[in-house]
Each structure stands twice: as structure tokens, then as C-alpha cells.
Biopython code that builds the backbone (N, CA, C, O; Angstrom):
import numpy as np
from Bio.PDB.StructureBuilder import StructureBuilder

atoms = [
    (1, "UNK", "N", (-2.730, -31.462, -2.607)),
    (1, "UNK", "CA", (-2.996, -30.063, -2.341)),
    (1, "UNK", "C", (-3.641, -29.428, -3.555)),
    (1, "UNK", "O", (-3.389, -29.826, -4.692)),
    (2, "UNK", "N", (-4.456, -28.462, -3.305)),
    (2, "UNK", "CA", (-5.072, -27.727, -4.383)),
    (2, "UNK", "C", (-4.971, -26.243, -4.143)),
    (2, "UNK", "O", (-4.489, -25.794, -3.103)),
    (3, "UNK", "N", (-5.425, -25.500, -5.100)),
    (3, "UNK", "CA", (-5.442, -24.043, -4.995)),
    (3, "UNK", "C", (-6.501, -23.657, -3.981)),
    (3, "UNK", "O", (-7.650, -24.072, -4.126)),
    (4, "UNK", "N", (-6.166, -22.883, -2.963)),
    (4, "UNK", "CA", (-7.062, -22.514, -1.871)),
    (4, "UNK", "C", (-7.701, -21.159, -2.158)),
    (4, "UNK", "O", (-7.058, -20.121, -2.003)),
    (5, "UNK", "N", (-8.966, -21.169, -2.576)),
    (5, "UNK", "CA", (-9.642, -19.925, -2.952)),
    (5, "UNK", "C", (-9.908, -19.009, -1.763)),
    (5, "UNK", "O", (-10.223, -17.836, -1.961)),
    (6, "UNK", "N", (-9.792, -19.505, -0.544)),
    (6, "UNK", "CA", (-9.938, -18.643, 0.629)),
    (6, "UNK", "C", (-8.694, -17.800, 0.878)),
    (6, "UNK", "O", (-8.770, -16.747, 1.511)),
    (7, "UNK", "N", (-7.534, -18.267, 0.374)),
    (7, "UNK", "CA", (-6.275, -17.565, 0.630)),
    (7, "UNK", "C", (-5.543, -17.140, -0.626)),
    (7, "UNK", "O", (-4.548, -16.421, -0.535)),
    (8, "UNK", "N", (-6.006, -17.565, -1.810)),
    (8, "UNK", "CA", (-5.271, -17.304, -3.032)),
    (8, "UNK", "C", (-6.181, -16.779, -4.135)),
    (8, "UNK", "O", (-7.370, -17.096, -4.186)),
    (9, "UNK", "N", (-5.595, -15.964, -5.021)),
    (9, "UNK", "CA", (-6.290, -15.454, -6.201)),
    (9, "UNK", "C", (-5.379, -15.580, -7.405)),
    (9, "UNK", "O", (-4.158, -15.469, -7.292)),
    (10, "UNK", "N", (-5.984, -15.812, -8.557)),
    (10, "UNK", "CA", (-5.255, -15.925, -9.812)),
    (10, "UNK", "C", (-5.755, -14.847, -10.755)),
    (10, "UNK", "O", (-6.933, -14.490, -10.720)),
    (11, "UNK", "N", (-4.875, -14.325, -11.597)),
    (11, "UNK", "CA", (-5.270, -13.274, -12.535)),
    (11, "UNK", "C", (-4.420, -13.361, -13.794)),
    (11, "UNK", "O", (-3.366, -13.999, -13.802)),
    (12, "UNK", "N", (-4.892, -12.709, -14.867)),
    (12, "UNK", "CA", (-4.182, -12.670, -16.141)),
    (12, "UNK", "C", (-3.405, -11.373, -16.237)),
    (12, "UNK", "O", (-3.920, -10.305, -15.909)),
    (13, "UNK", "N", (-2.161, -11.467, -16.688)),
    (13, "UNK", "CA", (-1.325, -10.281, -16.858)),
    (13, "UNK", "C", (-1.503, -9.709, -18.263)),
    (13, "UNK", "O", (-1.638, -10.470, -19.220)),
    (14, "UNK", "N", (-1.506, -8.400, -18.401)),
    (14, "UNK", "CA", (-1.588, -7.794, -19.733)),
    (14, "UNK", "C", (-0.401, -8.231, -20.583)),
    (14, "UNK", "O", (0.737, -8.216, -20.113)),
    (15, "UNK", "N", (-0.651, -8.616, -21.814)),
    (15, "UNK", "CA", (0.424, -9.036, -22.702)),
    (15, "UNK", "C", (0.783, -10.502, -22.575)),
    (15, "UNK", "O", (1.674, -10.981, -23.276)),
    (16, "UNK", "N", (0.109, -11.220, -21.699)),
    (16, "UNK", "CA", (0.366, -12.644, -21.529)),
    (16, "UNK", "C", (0.912, -12.981, -20.166)),
    (16, "UNK", "O", (1.451, -12.124, -19.467)),
    (17, "UNK", "N", (0.773, -14.206, -19.804)),
    (17, "UNK", "CA", (1.231, -14.657, -18.505)),
    (17, "UNK", "C", (0.114, -14.589, -17.481)),
    (17, "UNK", "O", (-0.981, -14.097, -17.753)),
    (18, "UNK", "N", (0.420, -15.096, -16.300)),
    (18, "UNK", "CA", (-0.548, -15.119, -15.215)),
    (18, "UNK", "C", (0.118, -14.691, -13.923)),
    (18, "UNK", "O", (1.343, -14.642, -13.809)),
    (19, "UNK", "N", (-0.711, -14.392, -12.977)),
    (19, "UNK", "CA", (-0.226, -14.058, -11.647)),
    (19, "UNK", "C", (-1.065, -14.749, -10.599)),
    (19, "UNK", "O", (-2.221, -15.097, -10.838)),
    (20, "UNK", "N", (-0.476, -14.943, -9.441)),
    (20, "UNK", "CA", (-1.180, -15.469, -8.285)),
    (20, "UNK", "C", (-0.770, -14.640, -7.079)),
    (20, "UNK", "O", (0.377, -14.207, -6.972)),
    (21, "UNK", "N", (-1.702, -14.426, -6.184)),
    (21, "UNK", "CA", (-1.414, -13.653, -4.977)),
    (21, "UNK", "C", (-2.246, -14.215, -3.833)),
    (21, "UNK", "O", (-3.273, -14.858, -4.054)),
    (22, "UNK", "N", (-1.796, -13.969, -2.626)),
    (22, "UNK", "CA", (-2.543, -14.439, -1.471)),
    (22, "UNK", "C", (-1.720, -14.369, -0.209)),
    (22, "UNK", "O", (-0.832, -13.527, -0.071)),
    (23, "UNK", "N", (-2.028, -15.269, 0.714)),
    (23, "UNK", "CA", (-1.299, -15.327, 1.973)),
    (23, "UNK", "C", (-0.725, -16.722, 2.173)),
    (23, "UNK", "O", (-1.282, -17.717, 1.706)),
    (24, "UNK", "N", (0.375, -16.771, 2.861)),
    (24, "UNK", "CA", (0.979, -18.039, 3.281)),
    (24, "UNK", "C", (1.196, -17.932, 4.786)),
    (24, "UNK", "O", (1.750, -16.948, 5.275)),
    (25, "UNK", "N", (0.756, -18.951, 5.512)),
    (25, "UNK", "CA", (0.803, -18.939, 6.975)),
    (25, "UNK", "C", (1.804, -19.958, 7.495)),
    (25, "UNK", "O", (1.895, -21.078, 6.993)),
    (26, "UNK", "N", (2.549, -19.547, 8.508)),
    (26, "UNK", "CA", (3.504, -20.423, 9.176)),
    (26, "UNK", "C", (3.080, -20.584, 10.622)),
    (26, "UNK", "O", (2.714, -19.609, 11.279)),
    (27, "UNK", "N", (3.129, -21.808, 11.122)),
    (27, "UNK", "CA", (2.865, -22.031, 12.534)),
    (27, "UNK", "C", (4.165, -21.808, 13.313)),
    (27, "UNK", "O", (5.252, -21.779, 12.737)),
    (28, "UNK", "N", (4.033, -21.653, 14.618)),
    (28, "UNK", "CA", (5.214, -21.437, 15.456)),
    (28, "UNK", "C", (6.184, -22.596, 15.298)),
    (28, "UNK", "O", (5.790, -23.761, 15.360)),
    (29, "UNK", "N", (7.445, -22.272, 15.095)),
    (29, "UNK", "CA", (8.476, -23.278, 14.972)),
    (29, "UNK", "C", (8.715, -23.800, 13.568)),
    (29, "UNK", "O", (9.669, -24.546, 13.348)),
    (30, "UNK", "N", (7.874, -23.428, 12.612)),
    (30, "UNK", "CA", (8.060, -23.935, 11.252)),
    (30, "UNK", "C", (8.803, -22.913, 10.397)),
    (30, "UNK", "O", (8.604, -21.706, 10.527)),
    (31, "UNK", "N", (9.653, -23.422, 9.529)),
    (31, "UNK", "CA", (10.399, -22.572, 8.615)),
    (31, "UNK", "C", (9.913, -22.716, 7.177)),
    (31, "UNK", "O", (10.066, -21.791, 6.379)),
    (32, "UNK", "N", (9.330, -23.865, 6.837)),
    (32, "UNK", "CA", (8.931, -24.148, 5.456)),
    (32, "UNK", "C", (7.435, -24.405, 5.360)),
    (32, "UNK", "O", (6.813, -24.913, 6.293)),
    (33, "UNK", "N", (6.877, -24.047, 4.222)),
    (33, "UNK", "CA", (5.459, -24.279, 3.964)),
    (33, "UNK", "C", (5.289, -24.604, 2.480)),
    (33, "UNK", "O", (5.830, -23.899, 1.628)),
    (34, "UNK", "N", (4.545, -25.662, 2.165)),
    (34, "UNK", "CA", (4.222, -25.979, 0.769)),
    (34, "UNK", "C", (3.065, -25.089, 0.332)),
    (34, "UNK", "O", (1.999, -25.102, 0.948)),
    (35, "UNK", "N", (3.276, -24.318, -0.729)),
    (35, "UNK", "CA", (2.278, -23.386, -1.229)),
    (35, "UNK", "C", (1.729, -23.915, -2.551)),
    (35, "UNK", "O", (2.477, -24.024, -3.523)),
    (36, "UNK", "N", (0.427, -24.249, -2.609)),
    (36, "UNK", "CA", (-0.129, -24.753, -3.861)),
    (36, "UNK", "C", (-0.123, -23.672, -4.937)),
    (36, "UNK", "O", (-0.354, -22.495, -4.658)),
    (37, "UNK", "N", (0.143, -24.091, -6.163)),
    (37, "UNK", "CA", (0.156, -23.153, -7.285)),
    (37, "UNK", "C", (-0.371, -23.832, -8.538)),
    (37, "UNK", "O", (-0.291, -25.053, -8.675)),
    (38, "UNK", "N", (-0.902, -23.043, -9.441)),
    (38, "UNK", "CA", (-1.326, -23.537, -10.745)),
    (38, "UNK", "C", (-0.281, -23.222, -11.805)),
    (38, "UNK", "O", (-0.481, -23.531, -12.980)),
    (39, "UNK", "N", (0.818, -22.619, -11.410)),
    (39, "UNK", "CA", (1.879, -22.228, -12.331)),
    (39, "UNK", "C", (2.684, -23.438, -12.792)),
    (39, "UNK", "O", (2.835, -24.424, -12.070)),
    (40, "UNK", "N", (3.193, -23.333, -14.010)),
    (40, "UNK", "CA", (4.125, -24.316, -14.546)),
    (40, "UNK", "C", (5.535, -23.743, -14.501)),
    (40, "UNK", "O", (6.492, -24.457, -14.200)),
    (41, "UNK", "N", (5.665, -22.439, -14.805)),
    (41, "UNK", "CA", (6.938, -21.706, -14.734)),
    (41, "UNK", "C", (6.706, -20.415, -13.967)),
    (41, "UNK", "O", (5.667, -19.772, -14.118)),
    (42, "UNK", "N", (7.672, -20.041, -13.149)),
    (42, "UNK", "CA", (7.595, -18.796, -12.375)),
    (42, "UNK", "C", (8.791, -17.931, -12.717)),
    (42, "UNK", "O", (9.919, -18.423, -12.767)),
    (43, "UNK", "N", (8.556, -16.633, -12.955)),
    (43, "UNK", "CA", (9.673, -15.729, -13.218)),
    (43, "UNK", "C", (9.779, -14.606, -12.194)),
    (43, "UNK", "O", (10.761, -13.863, -12.208)),
    (44, "UNK", "N", (8.797, -14.460, -11.305)),
    (44, "UNK", "CA", (8.883, -13.405, -10.289)),
    (44, "UNK", "C", (8.184, -13.841, -9.005)),
    (44, "UNK", "O", (7.145, -14.501, -9.044)),
    (45, "UNK", "N", (8.756, -13.473, -7.887)),
    (45, "UNK", "CA", (8.222, -13.797, -6.560)),
    (45, "UNK", "C", (8.443, -12.612, -5.645)),
    (45, "UNK", "O", (9.495, -11.976, -5.695)),
    (46, "UNK", "N", (7.469, -12.309, -4.815)),
    (46, "UNK", "CA", (7.623, -11.269, -3.812)),
    (46, "UNK", "C", (6.756, -11.584, -2.611)),
    (46, "UNK", "O", (5.656, -12.114, -2.764)),
    (47, "UNK", "N", (7.239, -11.265, -1.413)),
    (47, "UNK", "CA", (6.470, -11.512, -0.188)),
    (47, "UNK", "C", (6.802, -10.447, 0.851)),
    (47, "UNK", "O", (7.933, -9.973, 0.947)),
    (48, "UNK", "N", (5.782, -10.087, 1.625)),
    (48, "UNK", "CA", (5.928, -9.118, 2.700)),
    (48, "UNK", "C", (5.215, -9.624, 3.937)),
    (48, "UNK", "O", (4.192, -10.299, 3.820)),
    (49, "UNK", "N", (5.726, -9.316, 5.122)),
    (49, "UNK", "CA", (5.029, -9.722, 6.352)),
    (49, "UNK", "C", (3.634, -9.112, 6.402)),
    (49, "UNK", "O", (3.452, -7.940, 6.072)),
    (50, "UNK", "N", (2.660, -9.902, 6.811)),
    (50, "UNK", "CA", (1.279, -9.425, 6.939)),
    (50, "UNK", "C", (1.101, -8.840, 8.333)),
    (50, "UNK", "O", (0.454, -9.431, 9.197)),
    (51, "UNK", "N", (1.687, -7.674, 8.530)),
    (51, "UNK", "CA", (1.675, -7.007, 9.825)),
    (51, "UNK", "C", (0.899, -5.705, 9.692)),
    (51, "UNK", "O", (1.136, -4.931, 8.765)),
    (52, "UNK", "N", (-0.028, -5.461, 10.613)),
    (52, "UNK", "CA", (-0.809, -4.226, 10.599)),
    (52, "UNK", "C", (0.003, -3.118, 11.256)),
    (52, "UNK", "O", (0.202, -3.118, 12.471)),
    (53, "UNK", "N", (0.468, -2.174, 10.444)),
    (53, "UNK", "CA", (1.266, -1.067, 10.992)),
    (53, "UNK", "C", (0.400, 0.142, 11.322)),
    (53, "UNK", "O", (0.919, 1.196, 11.689)),
    (54, "UNK", "N", (-0.921, -0.002, 11.193)),
    (54, "UNK", "CA", (-1.809, 1.121, 11.468)),
    (54, "UNK", "C", (-2.474, 1.023, 12.837)),
    (54, "UNK", "O", (-3.076, 1.994, 13.297)),
    (55, "UNK", "N", (-2.377, -0.125, 13.490)),
    (55, "UNK", "CA", (-3.045, -0.322, 14.771)),
    (55, "UNK", "C", (-2.345, 0.379, 15.923)),
    (55, "UNK", "O", (-1.207, 0.832, 15.795)),
    (56, "UNK", "N", (-3.038, 0.461, 17.042)),
    (56, "UNK", "CA", (-2.487, 1.074, 18.243)),
    (56, "UNK", "C", (-1.262, 0.294, 18.713)),
    (56, "UNK", "O", (-1.318, -0.927, 18.856)),
    (57, "UNK", "N", (-0.177, 0.987, 18.949)),
    (57, "UNK", "CA", (1.047, 0.353, 19.413)),
    (57, "UNK", "C", (1.831, -0.361, 18.331)),
    (57, "UNK", "O", (2.816, -1.037, 18.629)),
    (58, "UNK", "N", (1.416, -0.225, 17.082)),
    (58, "UNK", "CA", (2.102, -0.909, 15.977)),
    (58, "UNK", "C", (3.438, -0.228, 15.693)),
    (58, "UNK", "O", (3.610, 0.967, 15.934)),
    (59, "UNK", "N", (4.361, -1.003, 15.186)),
    (59, "UNK", "CA", (5.658, -0.470, 14.810)),
    (59, "UNK", "C", (5.736, -0.324, 13.295)),
    (59, "UNK", "O", (5.161, -1.127, 12.561)),
    (60, "UNK", "N", (6.425, 0.668, 12.841)),
    (60, "UNK", "CA", (6.623, 0.830, 11.402)),
    (60, "UNK", "C", (7.801, 0.006, 10.897)),
    (60, "UNK", "O", (8.051, -0.048, 9.693)),
    (61, "UNK", "N", (8.521, -0.633, 11.808)),
    (61, "UNK", "CA", (9.665, -1.449, 11.436)),
    (61, "UNK", "C", (9.191, -2.875, 11.146)),
    (61, "UNK", "O", (9.179, -3.727, 12.035)),
    (62, "UNK", "N", (8.803, -3.124, 9.901)),
    (62, "UNK", "CA", (8.301, -4.439, 9.526)),
    (62, "UNK", "C", (9.371, -5.507, 9.630)),
    (62, "UNK", "O", (9.049, -6.689, 9.749)),
    (63, "UNK", "N", (10.625, -5.123, 9.586)),
    (63, "UNK", "CA", (11.701, -6.100, 9.604)),
    (63, "UNK", "C", (12.264, -6.343, 11.001)),
    (63, "UNK", "O", (13.346, -6.912, 11.147)),
    (64, "UNK", "N", (11.538, -5.916, 12.016)),
    (64, "UNK", "CA", (12.011, -6.104, 13.384)),
    (64, "UNK", "C", (12.270, -7.584, 13.671)),
    (64, "UNK", "O", (13.327, -7.939, 14.193)),
    (65, "UNK", "N", (11.316, -8.442, 13.336)),
    (65, "UNK", "CA", (11.478, -9.881, 13.532)),
    (65, "UNK", "C", (11.297, -10.669, 12.242)),
    (65, "UNK", "O", (11.975, -11.673, 12.022)),
    (66, "UNK", "N", (10.390, -10.218, 11.398)),
    (66, "UNK", "CA", (10.076, -10.960, 10.184)),
    (66, "UNK", "C", (10.855, -10.387, 9.016)),
    (66, "UNK", "O", (10.680, -9.219, 8.669)),
    (67, "UNK", "N", (11.698, -11.179, 8.412)),
    (67, "UNK", "CA", (12.578, -10.698, 7.355)),
    (67, "UNK", "C", (12.027, -10.923, 5.954)),
    (67, "UNK", "O", (12.446, -10.240, 5.019)),
    (68, "UNK", "N", (11.112, -11.846, 5.784)),
    (68, "UNK", "CA", (10.574, -12.125, 4.463)),
    (68, "UNK", "C", (10.575, -13.614, 4.177)),
    (68, "UNK", "O", (10.856, -14.430, 5.055)),
    (69, "UNK", "N", (10.263, -13.953, 2.955)),
    (69, "UNK", "CA", (10.194, -15.348, 2.523)),
    (69, "UNK", "C", (10.985, -15.524, 1.239)),
    (69, "UNK", "O", (11.095, -14.601, 0.433)),
    (70, "UNK", "N", (11.527, -16.705, 1.058)),
    (70, "UNK", "CA", (12.229, -17.035, -0.166)),
    (70, "UNK", "C", (11.640, -18.300, -0.772)),
    (70, "UNK", "O", (11.053, -19.123, -0.068)),
    (71, "UNK", "N", (11.799, -18.448, -2.078)),
    (71, "UNK", "CA", (11.411, -19.669, -2.786)),
    (71, "UNK", "C", (12.449, -19.956, -3.850)),
    (71, "UNK", "O", (13.198, -19.068, -4.256)),
    (72, "UNK", "N", (12.492, -21.197, -4.300)),
    (72, "UNK", "CA", (13.271, -21.565, -5.477)),
    (72, "UNK", "C", (12.276, -21.562, -6.634)),
    (72, "UNK", "O", (11.531, -22.525, -6.816)),
    (73, "UNK", "N", (12.260, -20.477, -7.420)),
    (73, "UNK", "CA", (11.236, -20.336, -8.457)),
    (73, "UNK", "C", (11.380, -21.369, -9.565)),
    (73, "UNK", "O", (10.477, -21.514, -10.389)),
    (74, "UNK", "N", (12.484, -22.080, -9.602)),
    (74, "UNK", "CA", (12.674, -23.120, -10.601)),
    (74, "UNK", "C", (12.227, -24.491, -10.132)),
    (74, "UNK", "O", (12.359, -25.464, -10.875)),
    (75, "UNK", "N", (11.700, -24.596, -8.915)),
    (75, "UNK", "CA", (11.331, -25.895, -8.360)),
    (75, "UNK", "C", (9.848, -25.918, -7.996)),
    (75, "UNK", "O", (9.461, -25.501, -6.904)),
    (76, "UNK", "N", (9.025, -26.407, -8.920)),
    (76, "UNK", "CA", (7.605, -26.628, -8.661)),
    (76, "UNK", "C", (7.409, -28.135, -8.615)),
    (76, "UNK", "O", (7.594, -28.819, -9.621)),
    (77, "UNK", "N", (7.034, -28.654, -7.450)),
    (77, "UNK", "CA", (6.889, -30.089, -7.263)),
    (77, "UNK", "C", (5.473, -30.409, -6.800)),
    (77, "UNK", "O", (4.987, -29.830, -5.829)),
    (78, "UNK", "N", (4.815, -31.327, -7.492)),
    (78, "UNK", "CA", (3.444, -31.726, -7.159)),
    (78, "UNK", "C", (2.520, -30.513, -7.031)),
    (78, "UNK", "O", (1.719, -30.430, -6.100)),
    (79, "UNK", "N", (2.636, -29.584, -7.965)),
    (79, "UNK", "CA", (1.822, -28.359, -8.006)),
    (79, "UNK", "C", (2.003, -27.496, -6.764)),
    (79, "UNK", "O", (1.068, -26.815, -6.342)),
    (80, "UNK", "N", (3.186, -27.517, -6.180)),
    (80, "UNK", "CA", (3.492, -26.687, -5.013)),
    (80, "UNK", "C", (4.896, -26.139, -5.123)),
    (80, "UNK", "O", (5.769, -26.729, -5.759)),
    (81, "UNK", "N", (5.096, -24.990, -4.487)),
    (81, "UNK", "CA", (6.439, -24.455, -4.302)),
    (81, "UNK", "C", (6.695, -24.419, -2.797)),
    (81, "UNK", "O", (5.766, -24.275, -2.002)),
    (82, "UNK", "N", (7.945, -24.548, -2.423)),
    (82, "UNK", "CA", (8.299, -24.534, -1.007)),
    (82, "UNK", "C", (8.726, -23.115, -0.626)),
    (82, "UNK", "O", (9.688, -22.572, -1.169)),
    (83, "UNK", "N", (7.996, -22.537, 0.308)),
    (83, "UNK", "CA", (8.279, -21.195, 0.802)),
    (83, "UNK", "C", (9.034, -21.344, 2.116)),
    (83, "UNK", "O", (8.609, -22.082, 3.006)),
    (84, "UNK", "N", (10.155, -20.640, 2.232)),
    (84, "UNK", "CA", (10.969, -20.677, 3.448)),
    (84, "UNK", "C", (10.982, -19.285, 4.058)),
    (84, "UNK", "O", (11.286, -18.302, 3.381)),
    (85, "UNK", "N", (10.656, -19.211, 5.319)),
    (85, "UNK", "CA", (10.691, -17.893, 5.955)),
    (85, "UNK", "C", (12.049, -17.634, 6.560)),
    (85, "UNK", "O", (12.736, -18.543, 7.026)),
    (86, "UNK", "N", (12.418, -16.364, 6.540)),
    (86, "UNK", "CA", (13.668, -15.912, 7.134)),
    (86, "UNK", "C", (13.281, -15.015, 8.295)),
    (86, "UNK", "O", (12.759, -13.918, 8.093)),
    (87, "UNK", "N", (13.531, -15.470, 9.486)),
    (87, "UNK", "CA", (13.021, -14.753, 10.639)),
    (87, "UNK", "C", (13.979, -14.821, 11.814)),
    (87, "UNK", "O", (14.794, -15.737, 11.927)),
    (88, "UNK", "N", (13.864, -13.852, 12.666)),
    (88, "UNK", "CA", (14.584, -13.880, 13.922)),
    (88, "UNK", "C", (13.750, -14.503, 15.024)),
    (88, "UNK", "O", (14.238, -14.712, 16.135)),
    (89, "UNK", "N", (12.474, -14.807, 14.717)),
    (89, "UNK", "CA", (11.543, -15.351, 15.713)),
    (89, "UNK", "C", (10.748, -16.502, 15.118)),
    (89, "UNK", "O", (9.598, -16.315, 14.722)),
    (90, "UNK", "N", (11.331, -17.671, 15.049)),
    (90, "UNK", "CA", (10.600, -18.827, 14.519)),
    (90, "UNK", "C", (9.645, -19.409, 15.558)),
    (90, "UNK", "O", (8.880, -20.322, 15.249)),
    (91, "UNK", "N", (9.681, -18.893, 16.783)),
    (91, "UNK", "CA", (8.804, -19.414, 17.831)),
    (91, "UNK", "C", (7.414, -18.788, 17.792)),
    (91, "UNK", "O", (6.569, -19.127, 18.621)),
    (92, "UNK", "N", (7.156, -17.875, 16.843)),
    (92, "UNK", "CA", (5.846, -17.254, 16.718)),
    (92, "UNK", "C", (5.230, -17.604, 15.366)),
    (92, "UNK", "O", (5.937, -17.824, 14.382)),
    (93, "UNK", "N", (3.913, -17.651, 15.340)),
    (93, "UNK", "CA", (3.213, -17.859, 14.079)),
    (93, "UNK", "C", (3.296, -16.583, 13.259)),
    (93, "UNK", "O", (3.376, -15.489, 13.817)),
    (94, "UNK", "N", (3.277, -16.714, 11.945)),
    (94, "UNK", "CA", (3.388, -15.534, 11.093)),
    (94, "UNK", "C", (2.669, -15.770, 9.773)),
    (94, "UNK", "O", (2.550, -16.903, 9.307)),
    (95, "UNK", "N", (2.195, -14.683, 9.182)),
    (95, "UNK", "CA", (1.571, -14.714, 7.866)),
    (95, "UNK", "C", (2.285, -13.730, 6.955)),
    (95, "UNK", "O", (2.804, -12.706, 7.398)),
    (96, "UNK", "N", (2.297, -14.063, 5.674)),
    (96, "UNK", "CA", (2.918, -13.205, 4.669)),
    (96, "UNK", "C", (1.968, -13.033, 3.494)),
    (96, "UNK", "O", (1.253, -13.964, 3.123)),
    (97, "UNK", "N", (1.962, -11.843, 2.911)),
    (97, "UNK", "CA", (1.289, -11.620, 1.632)),
    (97, "UNK", "C", (2.312, -11.901, 0.542)),
    (97, "UNK", "O", (3.462, -11.476, 0.652)),
    (98, "UNK", "N", (1.913, -12.610, -0.509)),
    (98, "UNK", "CA", (2.849, -12.936, -1.576)),
    (98, "UNK", "C", (2.226, -12.693, -2.951)),
    (98, "UNK", "O", (1.009, -12.582, -3.095)),
    (99, "UNK", "N", (3.095, -12.616, -3.948)),
    (99, "UNK", "CA", (2.672, -12.503, -5.338)),
    (99, "UNK", "C", (3.654, -13.278, -6.210)),
    (99, "UNK", "O", (4.868, -13.183, -6.034)),
    (100, "UNK", "N", (3.106, -14.052, -7.159)),
    (100, "UNK", "CA", (3.893, -14.844, -8.104)),
    (100, "UNK", "C", (3.493, -14.431, -9.515)),
    (100, "UNK", "O", (2.319, -14.173, -9.781)),
    (101, "UNK", "N", (4.459, -14.368, -10.409)),
    (101, "UNK", "CA", (4.166, -14.127, -11.827)),
    (101, "UNK", "C", (4.828, -15.213, -12.660)),
    (101, "UNK", "O", (5.954, -15.626, -12.384)),
    (102, "UNK", "N", (4.120, -15.667, -13.672)),
    (102, "UNK", "CA", (4.643, -16.735, -14.517)),
    (102, "UNK", "C", (3.609, -17.210, -15.518)),
    (102, "UNK", "O", (2.813, -16.425, -16.033)),
    (103, "UNK", "N", (3.633, -18.528, -15.789)),
    (103, "UNK", "CA", (2.695, -19.137, -16.720)),
    (103, "UNK", "C", (2.051, -20.351, -16.092)),
    (103, "UNK", "O", (1.224, -21.007, -16.724)),
]
sb = StructureBuilder()
sb.init_structure("model")
sb.init_model(0)
sb.init_chain("A")
sb.init_seg("    ")
for serial, (resi, resn, name, xyz) in enumerate(atoms, 1):
    if name == "N":
        sb.init_residue(resn, " ", resi, " ")
    sb.init_atom(name, np.array(xyz, "f"), 0.0, 1.0, " ", f" {name:<3s}", serial, name[0])
structure = sb.get_structure()
């Protein structure tokens, strides 16, 4: 696996360190996804459902079905971290926006 420039971006943090941001996609029925990273150490992780709340008929309750994603920031294996989604609906495909900070 490599860093996917279509879905990921890398940047330098003021004062040192780096960040990565992008999207992680899950297919219906999957709970885990290997996310490629260039990080060696991670100290911060955040993810939000990629749901359009501005469209017609959209709900402002982002947590209706999609609860978020978790990672073990201390476990980078083969230049990837394992992202696990927490959801009430694993039978649907879902995307999340994420951000990582580290080195």
C-alpha cells in the first residue's frame, strides 16, 4: 500500500511535526480498513462521518447511524494503521473525513 494522493494530503505543522488528512471508505459489511500513512509516530487522531447535512432532506443528526472511527495510534504496521468504524449500520457503505498528527 502507498499514500493515495487522490484521497490523502500531508502537511507540515508549525513548530514541528506533520499532519495527514483525507477520507477513508468502508464497503457495506466491513468494520476495518487499512489506511496508508507516512507517519512513524502518531499523537492525535480525529474522524467525522462524511455526510452532507446541507442537501435536501438531510438530517443534522450526524450520529444517527454513523458513530465515528477509532484507531490504535500506537500500532503502525507496514506503513498502515487499522481504522475501525463504530456504527449501527454496517450493512451500508460509508466514508469518513479524518486527520492524523504526528511525525
